[in-house]
Structure formats: structure tokens, C-alpha cells
N, C-alpha and C positions, 0 to 999 in steps of 0.2 A: 281286329282294329276297327274303329268306328268309320262310318262312311264319311267321305269328304267331298266337298265341291271345290274345284280349284281352277286356277288360271295359270297357264304355262307360257312364259316368254312372250308376253303380250306387247305388241308394237302398234302404236296409233299415231298417225301423222295428220295434221291439219295444214295442208299446203307445205310450206317449208318448215313449219313448226312441229317438232316431235313432242307430243304430249306424254307418251309412254314409250319407254325404251327398254324392252325386254323384261317387263315386270312379271314376277310369279307370286302367287298368293293362294292360300287355301284355308278353309275353315272346316273343322270336323263336327260331326253330330255331337251335341252336348258340350260344345266349346263356345266361349264368348271371346272372339278375336277382334281386338281393336285395330283400327287403321288410322294412323296419324300422319300428318304432313301439313305444311303451310298451304294457304290458298294458292291454287294453281299447281300443286305438287303432282296432281293426277288422280287423286282419290275418287272423285265423282266420275271421271272418265272411265276408270277401271271398273267401278260398280255398274255403270251404264252398259259396259260391254258384257259383264257377267249376267245382267238382267235382260240382255238382248235388245237394248235401246240403241246401241251403237255397234258397228262392225269393226273388228280390229283389222289392221293391215296384215298382220301375221300373228301366230300363236294359236293356242287351243284352249277350250273350256271342257272340263271333265266332271262328271258326277260318278264317283267311284272309278270304274274302268271304262265307262261309256263316255264317248265324245259327244258333246252337245253342239248342235248346229248354231253358229254365231248369228246374231242379228234377228233372233226369233224370241220375242217376249213370251209368246204362247208356249214355246218349248221350255223356256225357263220356268214359267208358272207350273207347267205339267211336271217338271222335275222337283217341284216343291219349294220354289223360291218366291219370296215376297220382298218388296222394297218399300220401306217407309221413307219417302223422300222429303226434302225441305220444301219443294214446290209440289203442290198436292194434285192428285189425280181424282178429284171429286167433282160431282155435278151440283152446282150451286142451287139449281131450281128444285132439287130433290131433298127429301128429309134425311136426317142422319140414318134412320133405319133403312131407308131405301138405298143409300150409299153403301151401307154395310152389306147389303144383299146383292149389289150389282154383280151380274154375271152368274149368280147362283140359281135364279129362278128358271132360266132356260125357256122363257116364253109362257110359263104357267101363270094362271091367275092367282091372286092372293088377296087376303083380307087386310086392308091397311091397318085396321084396329088391332088384329091379332099380331101382325108383323111388328107394329110399334111396341106392343106389350112384350113380345118375345125379345126384341132387341134392347128394350129398356132393362129387362132382367139381366141380359148379358152385360150391358154397360155397368149396371150397379154391382154385379159380381166382380167386375174388374176394377171397382172403386174409381171410376172416372165420373166427374161431375158434368154430365151432358144430358140433354133432353132428346130422346130418340125421335120425338115428333118435330123438333126444330128444323127449319129449312137451313141447309148448309150455307147458303149465301148470306145468312144473317149472323154467322158465327165469326168470331175473331180468328186471327192467324193461329194462336195457340190451341183453340178449340178444334179447328180444322185438322191440326196436326194430330190431336188425340183421336179423331175419327179415323185417320190413316193407320194409326197404331192398332186401334180396335179392329179395323178391317183385316189387317194381317193376322191378328190373333184369331179372329172368327174363322178364317180360312184354313187354320191348322197347318200352316206352312212348316216344312222341315228345316228350312234355312231362311232367316230373316235378316235383311240389311236395314239397319237403323242409321239414318243420316242426320246427325245433330238432333237427336230426339228430345234433349233436355233444354234446348235453347230458350224456350219461352215458358218453362214450367216453374212454378213456385217450389220452394224447398220441400214441402210435404208431398207435392206431386212427384218430385224426383224420387223421393223415398219409395213411393208406391210403384213407380216405374221400375226402379232397381229390384224391388221385390218380385215384380212380374218377370223381369229378365232372369232372375235367379230361378224362378219356377219353370220358365221355359227351358233353360239350360238343363235343369234337373230332369225335365221330361224328355231330354234327348234332342232338343232343337239346337241347331247351330246358328250362332248370331254373329253378324259383322256389325261392329259398333264404331261409327265414325264420329269423332268429337274433337274439339280443340281444347277441351278442359282436361288437363293432365290429371287433376285429382280424381275426376270421374273415371278416367281410363284405368288409373291405378287401383281404384276401388272395386270395379266390377269385372275387369277382364282376366282371362287366363294367359293369353299371349298378345303381343303387340308387334305390328309391322309398321315400320316407318318408311314413308316415301319422301323423296326430295328430288325436284327437277325431273320428274318422270321416271325415276329409277328407284329400285328397292335398296334401301340403305342397310337395313337389318331386320330380323325378327328375333324378339327376346321373350323370355318367360317373364310375366309381370312380377313375380315374386323376386326377381333379380334386378328389377328396374327402379329408377328414381326419377322424379320430376326434372331435376337438373340435367340428368343424362338424356332424357327424351327430348327436352327442349334443345339441347346442343345437337342432337342427331337430326332434328327437324330443320334447324336453321343453318347448321354448319359451324356455329359458334354459340356460346352461351348468351342469349339475348338479355338486354337490360330489362329489369322488372318493370311492370306497368306502373305509370306514375300515380301518385296519390295527391290529393289536395293538401297543401302545406298547412292551412289553417281552417278550422271549422267556423271561424267567426267572420261574418261579413257585416260591414257597417251598415246599419239601417239608415244612415245619413245619405247613402247613395240614392240617386233618383229612382223612382218607380218607373219601370219601362212597360209593364203590363199589369193591369189590375182586373181581377175577376170578382164579380159580386153576385151571389145567389144564383149561380148558373144552373139551369135545368134544360136537359136535352132528352128527347125520346127517340127510341129506335123506330124503324119503319112499321113494326107491328103495334106501336103505341106504348110499349113497355118503357119504363124509365131507364135511361142509360146513365144520366148524371142528375143528381139532386142536391141543391143548396151548396154548390161548390164556390168557395171564396178563398182567394189568396192574392198576394202581391209578389211580383217578381222584380228584383232590384238590379240595377246595372252592376256588373261584375260578380253577380251571384250565380251559383249553380244550385238550383232548387230541384230536388228529386221528387218523382212520383213513383211510388212502389206499389206492388199489388199483384195478385194472380192475374194472368192475362185474361181479358174479357170482362174486367171490372169497370170498364168505362174509359180506359186509356185512349182507345182509338177515337172515340167521340170527343174526348177532351181536346186532343190534338187538332181534329178537324174543326171544332168550334173556335179554337184560338186562332187558327190560320184563316178562318173565314170561309171554309168549305161547306159548313152547315150553319144554319141560323138557330140560335137557342130559342126555346119557347118562353123562357123567363130568364131574367138577370141581364147582366151587362159584361162585355169584354171591352176594356178600354186600353188601347195601345197608345203609348206616348211617343211612338216612332212612326215614320212613314210606312205604309203597307209594303213597299218594295224593300224595306230594310228588315223585314221579318223572314227568317229562313226556316224551312221545315225539312227534316230528314224523316221521311215517312217510314212506318213500320214495314210495309210491303214494298221493298225497293223495286221489285220487278213490275208490279202492277201499277204503282204510282210514281216511280222515279225514272223509268226508261221506256223508249219505244223499241221493242225488239224488231229486228229486221233493218233498223237504222244503224249506221256506223257510230263509233265513238264520237267522231267529229260532228255528225249530224245531231246526235243527242246533245252535245255541248252547245251547238248553234241554237237549239231551241230556247236556251236560257236567255239569248240575246234578242229574241224576236219581240221587242217592245214596239208599240205603236207611237208614232210621232204626234205632235200636237195637231198636225194637219190630217191625221187619220191614216197616214201611210205606214206600211210595215217596214221595219229595218231590213235591209238586204245585206247579207254577208256573202262575200266571194268564197269559193272553195279554199283559197289560200288562207283567208282570215279564219275560216272554220277550223282548218288544219292547225293553224297557230294556236287558237284557243284550246283545242283539244290537247296539244302537246304541253301547254302550260298546266292544264288540269292533271294530266298524266304524271308530270314531273313533281307537281306539288305534293302528291301523296303516294308516290312510288307505285303507280298502278302497273302491274305486270301485264303487258299486252304486246301485240305485234306492231302496233302503230295506230294512228288516228282512223284509218280506214277499216279497221277490224270491226265486224258486227259485234255490238255490245252484248248480244246473247251468248257469244262464245267465251266471254270472260267468266272466271270463277266467281262464285257468290261474294267472296271477300273482296275481290278486285272491283266488282261492280259497286260494292259498298264504299270503298275508298274513292272511286270516281264520283259517286253521288255526293259524298261529303265535300270533295274538292270543288264541285260545281256550286254547291250551296255557299261555301265559304268565299268563293270568288266574287260574290255579290256583296260582301262586307256587311253581313247582318248585324244589327244592334240587338235583336232578339232572336235567339236560336232555339227552336223546338226540336229536340233529338229523341226519336222514338226507337228504342232498342238499337242504338247505333252500332253495337258490336255483335249483333246476333249472327251466328254462323261464321265468325271471323277468327282467324288463327291468332296465336299468342303474340306474334310480332305486330300484326296489323291492329290487334286490340290495343297494344301499347301506343301505337302511332295515333289511332283515333282518339283515345283518351287524352293523350298529350295535346292534340289539337283543341279539344274541348276546354282543357285547362288554360291553354294559351288564349283562347277566345275570351274566357272569363277574366283573365289577368289584363286583357286589353280593354275591358269595360263592357263586353257583351253580356247581356242577361241570358243565361242558359237554363232552359227547362229540360231536365233529363228524365224522360219516361223510360223506365227500365224494369224488366222482370228479373234482372240479375241483382240480387240483394247485395252481393259483394261490390258490384259496380256502384250502387247507390252509396254505400258506406265509404268507398274509396274516394269518390269524386265530389259528393254533395256537401254543401254547407249545412243544409237542413233538408228535410223531406217530409212528405205526407203520404199516407197509405190510402188507396182506394179499395173499397169492397162493395160490390154491387152498386156502384155509382155514387157512393157516399164516402166522405173523408172519415175514417175511423181512428186516425191518430196522427200526431205530429211528432217528429223526432229529429235527432242529429246523430253523429257518429258515436256519441256516448250512450245512446239509448240501447238497452239490452235487446239482443236479437230475439229472445224468447217473447218479449212483449210485441215486437213487430210481427212475428209469426201469428200471434193471436189477433192482431189488427187485420192481417191479411186474410184471415178466415172468418172475421166478423165476430169473434168470441169475446172481444174486449174492445172498448173504446177509451181513448184518453190522449194525453200529450206527455212528452218527455219532461 
């Protein structure tokens, strides 16, 4: 029988809240075992315990017949475990090559030129589009994720946990990743695959374990499972399908709320991030921005929101600056202050200066009230307004962030990957909120690396590749053409 790494009857409490209630889980060598559950079901907590980042209140971890000491990442790594997380363990000031080699040199000197050449060869052999010499701090979220995946591959781990690895990948990159996962599995590596995308789970896994409310609901063979069955097990009932835009036509007679003309933005190293970008965003419209992550989407969002100044071109907003809302791509870095409570984070939105130059002062009671409104608005699962926002699951932080942005009643909403790392039910809720905003007259710019989301929600969209618009389309545009635009192999319009 193949070697297995396993968790037995794991219990984890955070104060009065029980995050895990006797959960058992195992993955065998040469198996791809998917872990499913809604945001807050306990998936990340369970994997952090397996990797030694958190200590269980009871239960044990085993590698074969050997019991592993809980709370020791060093022991987990020594046992052959790697963790490709949503939130990255990279050093921004180092190059991609240096990050791949972290912990491997053991104080020895090295030739930067030879290291970069060696790591570039490794990157190319795994079909990842990355520059080994690039500084990690200059990379997009999706590119940083690929460095983490490469780091696990380079260290030849026996068991690898992948937490939402496809969340920001383009369709052809997902195919490459799945081919890599298949090769790893055939080489005898055990894989834990955490995803909210049921079609992906059904495509790549051997077995599936479903968690709900901190408990193991079932483990099934993938060959015997269906998407409807898994969705019902995750939620406790069959969830409503995610909404779709009812009409692809938006009247061009509605007012222009945001106009962009010949926009040019450069990165810190002087290379072009955006070139000759022009478009108009109308009231009541959902305009999509598609493309492989790292094609200029982050710089576009920042320029439109006024966080960076363009070198050339104009951004004309036809609404007051305080009526433009932004859902940033990196919710943790740009959306929250970790160590602050939910109430304190919500209070930050209200700290506007008066005409006299004084700051608005909120009482604890008022901050608590605002937080409860935000929590209820998007059904954020938490222990209450005083909970540290860092303790929320990624999906619940995303819902809280959206609730905070919508509470300011934006007339222009820039949403960058709003459903990244979010479960099926929360995805439906967030998409419904975006549709309702558009129906109420808000101009919505949806920047998404999820092409299905673009087709489902947008009236029209354009594709970015290396900072340029390579094509315009709508939901009637053939996806094969869009894939060519996303890789720069064809330019055009629907």
C-alpha cells in the first residue's frame, strides 16, 4: 500500500469558536485528493495544521506509521511536505531565482549569473512564463503564485498542498498546470488540491473530501461524483446557480462615467505596463477587462483610481472622486489592516476630514454598528465586529471588503478579480451584487482572469496582452479568438 500522510480526529478552537470538530483526512503517494468546502468550512485551518503552521487542540498527524510533532513546519518539510498557499511566502526584494533557492544554499556562496541561468532553464522546462532575474516585488499576484508552485516543484516534495492554484491563471496556463499535476502524480507525489471550482476538481482529482462547518461530511471517489452532488454536500442544499447578465446590450445613450484616452503607464523599472489604452465606461454598463494576469491589469486599476499617475494620456471621471469604488486585487495587502478588528477596519472608511481640517471621530458603539451593517449586508461569517479581520477566511474577507465599498454608494466601481478564492455560494452572491449595481446605474469595470466570469457578467469586454488592447468582444465572441488575443497571437474586434 502507498505511503500516506494523514490527520486523525483534529480539533481546533479559537476561543468559543470551534473551527475543526474531529476532522480526519489523508492523501496517498501518487494520489490527487481534492478538499472542498465553503469559505470558513475549515480547509485552510486543516492544511495549516498539517504543515505545522498551527497547533491542534487534539488529534494527531501521521506519515505512514510515524507520528509527526504538531506545530513544526520544519518537521513537516523534512517529512517531504510543501504548501503552495494563496498568500505567498516570498521575499519581494529578491529575484525569482533567489526565491526558488531560498533555504537550499545553506550559507554557501553562489554566482548570480549561473543561478539565474540554471533557474531560467528550470522555469522554461516547466512552461511558466517568468523571468528568473525579475525582482519578485515587481511581479503580479498571479506571477508570484507561479513562483510558489515552482518552488515546491524545485524542492521535489513528496506531498504538495495546492491552495486555489488556478485562481488567477489563464485557460492555457491551467492546462499546463494540470499536465504538471498529472506528471507529479504519476511520479508518485501525493497532492492535496483545494479549489472552489467543481469542474476542475472533477477533472483532475482521484478522491474528494468535503468539509462543512468544521466537520468531515464525506469522502467520495471522483468517478462516482457529480457537480450537483458536491455543491449540495458543501452547502447543505443545492445552491442557486450564479447569476448571468440578462442582456448583452447596453444603450450607448447612457452617460459616460469614466473616459480613458491614450493611457500610458510604466513600471518601476521603466518598462511599459500600459500603452495606448482608450475606452469609455457608461452608466449601467459592466465592461470587462480580460487577459493573463500580469498583462497590465493592476496598473490599469491603480491609474483609474488615482493611485499612480500616467506618463501619457488622460483619465476623465465624470463623478466625484469619493464616488469611485475599488475592490483591489490583493484584498489583504490593499484592503485591510491585519491586527485590527472588523469594526476598526470598517471605521477606517469613515475617517474623512471635515472642511475645518479635523478628522471625523467615531465612538466604539458607532464603529460596532457600522461593522454589523457590513457583516449583515453580505452574510460575512464571523464571531462579531471585534474579531480580528486576519482570522476571517479569504472568502469572508472578500465579502466584507465588497460590503465596505458598496456602503459608500459608488457610481463607478472597479472590481479586480472580485471572486478570486471564493466558494460557489459567495461567488453567486458577489456576482449578484455587481449585477444589481449595474442595474441601479453604477458603471462597473470588471477586471477578471476568469473568462467564464467575463462572459457571464459583461456587456462587452476588451483583452489586455503586455499592456496593449489586443481585441474587443462580447458574449457572442468565440472563445478561441479570445484565447488568441490573450496570448498576443491575433488582434481584432468581434
